[in-house]
N, C-alpha and C positions, 0 to 999 in steps of 0.2 A: 411680769404681772401687768395685765391690761388695765387701762383706765376704767374706773367705775366698779372695781371689784368689791369695794366696801360700800357702794351706793345702796341704800335701802330700796327694796322693791315692794312697796305697800300694795295691798290688795287682799281680797277675800280668799279664804281657803277654798279648795274644791268643794262643791255642793255635797257630795256623799260624806266627806269628812266633817262638814258642819252638822249634817243631820246626825251622824254617829256621835259626835261630841255632845249635841243637845240631848240626844236620847239617853246617853250615859248620865248626864246631869239630871234629867227629869227622873230617871230611875233611882238615883242616889237620894234625891230630895224626897221621893215617895217613901222609900224604905227607911229613911231617918225620921219620918213623921210618926209620932206615937199614935195619933188618932187614926192615921191611915193604916198602920199595922194592926190596930184593934179591929178595924173593919175588914181588912184583907186576909189576915192570918188568924188572929186570936178567936174572934167570934165564930167563923166557920169551923175551926178546929174543935172548939168547945162544944158546938152543936153536934158535930159528927160523933164525938166521943160520948157525950151525955145521952143523946137519944139512941145511940147504938147499944150502950151498956144498960140503960134503964128502959123498962117497958112503959113509956109515957104515952106514946101515940100508937094506935093500931095501924100498922103499915101493911097489913094483909099477910098472906102466906109467905113463908120463907124467912130468911134472916133479915132483921131490921136494917143492917148495914147495906144489904143489896138494894133496898129501896132508897135509903138515905144518901148514899155516896153520890149518885148522879145529881140529886137535888142540891147537895152541898157544893158540888162542882159548879152548878149553875149559879148558886149564890155567890161563889167566889168571883165568877166573871162579872156579875152585877156589881159587887162591892168595889171592884177595881175600875171597870170600864165606865160605870155610871156614877155611883156615889162618890168614890174617891176622886175621880177625874173632875166631876162637877164642882166639888168643894174647892179643890186645889186651883182649878182654872178660874173659878169665880173670884177668889181672893187675889189671884195674880192680876186679874182684870181690874179689881178695885184699887190695888196699890200701884197701878201703872206699869207693872212688869210686862204685860203683853204689848202695851203701847210702845215701850222702849225696844222690846225684842222685834216688834214689827218694823221699827226704823233701822234695824241692824242689817248687815248683808244677808242674813238668813231670811229667805222669802217666807211670807206668812203661811203658805201652803206647806213649806218644808217644816215650819215650827209645829203645825198640826200633825204632820207625818211623824215627827220625833215624839210627840206626845202619844200618838197611837202605838208606835214601836215600844215606847216605855211601858204602856199598858200590856202589850203582848209579852214583854220580858217578865213583868211581874206576874202575869197569869201563868206563865210556864213554871215559875217558882212555886206558886200556889198549888197548881195541879200536881206537881211532883210531890210536894209535902203531903197534901190531902190524900193522894193515891197511896202513898206509903203508909199513912196512918190507917186508911180504910183496909188495905191488905192485911195489916197487922191485926185488925179487928175481925178478920175473917171474910172480907169481901171477895167475891168470885165473879169478876166482870166477864162479860161475853161480848159478842158482836164484832163489827168491823171498825178498826181504829180510824180508817179514813172517814167513815161516817161521823164518828165522834169529833174528829178534827174539823170537818165542815160545819157541824152544828156549833162548835165553839167559836169558829171564825165569824159565822153569821150572828151569833149572840153578841160577840164583842163589837161588831159593827153596829148592831142595833142599839146597844147600851151606850156606846161611845157617842153616837149621834144624839141620843136623848140627853146625855150628860152635858155635851157641848152646847146644845140648844138651851138648856137650863142655865148654864154658866154664862152664856153670852147674851142673855136677855133679862135675867133677874139681878137684883142687887146681891152682893156677896152674902149678907145675913139671911136674906130670903132663900138663897140657894142652899145655904147650910141647913136651914130648918126643913125646907122642902125635900132635899135629897135624903136626909135622915128619916123623914116621915115616910117617904116612898119606900125606902129600904125596909122599914119595919112592916109596912102594910103588905109589901110583896113577899116578905119572909113568911108572914102568916097565911096570906091568901094566894100565894103563887105556886102551890104544889111542891114547895121545897121540902117541908117536913110533914105537913098534913096532906094526905092524898086528896085530890080534887073531888073524888066521889064521896067524900065526907060532907061536902057542902050541899045545900039544896039544889035540886035539879035546875031551877030557874037561874041560879048563879053560876053553875058549872060552865055553861057555854060561854059566858062572858069572861070568866077567869081564864078559860082555856086560850083566849086570844091575847093574853098578856105575854110580853116577851119572856119573862122569867118562867112562866108556866110552859110556854112552848119549848124553851130550852131544857127545863128539867124533865118534862115528859118525853121529849125527843131523846135525850140522853138515857133516860130510863128504858125506853123501848129498845134501844140498842144494847146498852150495857147489862140490863137485867133480863130482858126477854129475847135478846139475840136478833132483833129486827135488822134488816139490811140497811134501809134508809127511811126514816119517818118523813116522807115528803110533805105531809100536811104541816107539821111543826116547822120544817125547814122553810116552807113557803111563808108562814106567819113571821118568822124571824127576818126573812128577806124583805118583806113589806115594811116591817118596822125599821130595818136598816136604811132602806131607800127614803122613807118618810123622815126619819130622824136626821140622817146626814144631809138630806136635801134642805130641810128646814134650818139646820144649823148653819149651812153654807149661806143661806139666804138672809137670816135674821141675826147672825152673830155680830155683836158690837164689841169692838176692841177697846173702847173707852167707857 
């Protein structure tokens, strides 16, 4: 037995292992939070079932679920990447969790990477659940899955940037109020449940530039109408992603 066999070898774990461990922790924390589950799972599911079963909103020709399912998928992305992430990160910042994690061997960029991966894992679970429910309700999706994937990734990037910007600049209580208010406003005016053409003409062009409107309309063009790739909506989401992530990187405060 050579000398030093039992000598401790302290040091940080490999970076990929640290990111994977932090991602698993972030995901468990999110799924155990009752408020987060309400936003990410219960509300989208209830809206999908309720508005598909009852003729509450005129969604145009065809089955209601064909119009609603893409919008609810967009809502699920927004609830996780924006609302849930903003609230959770805002309170982590207030309680000093981010400051302490920032002083750990895990680099700050790796922490944000873990948070983003946690969002993606949660979204996959949401999309699988909501898709299964929509199919059970008679949904008949069309279009190219790769186009859907690109839109979802762009939407996630856009909402993540905006959520981190809010969490990193406002106080936790203000983030909580603002994130929930924005969620409600975009739910009503973002083309998720109510078609944009039901709004006045002067308002439609403005609402169409919102990220949730671009995502819901883009998904609807592909999944309901079979479009190959709605480049206009993808471009809007890309602009929001660049602006949001860039501003979050520039103005995010860890304390």
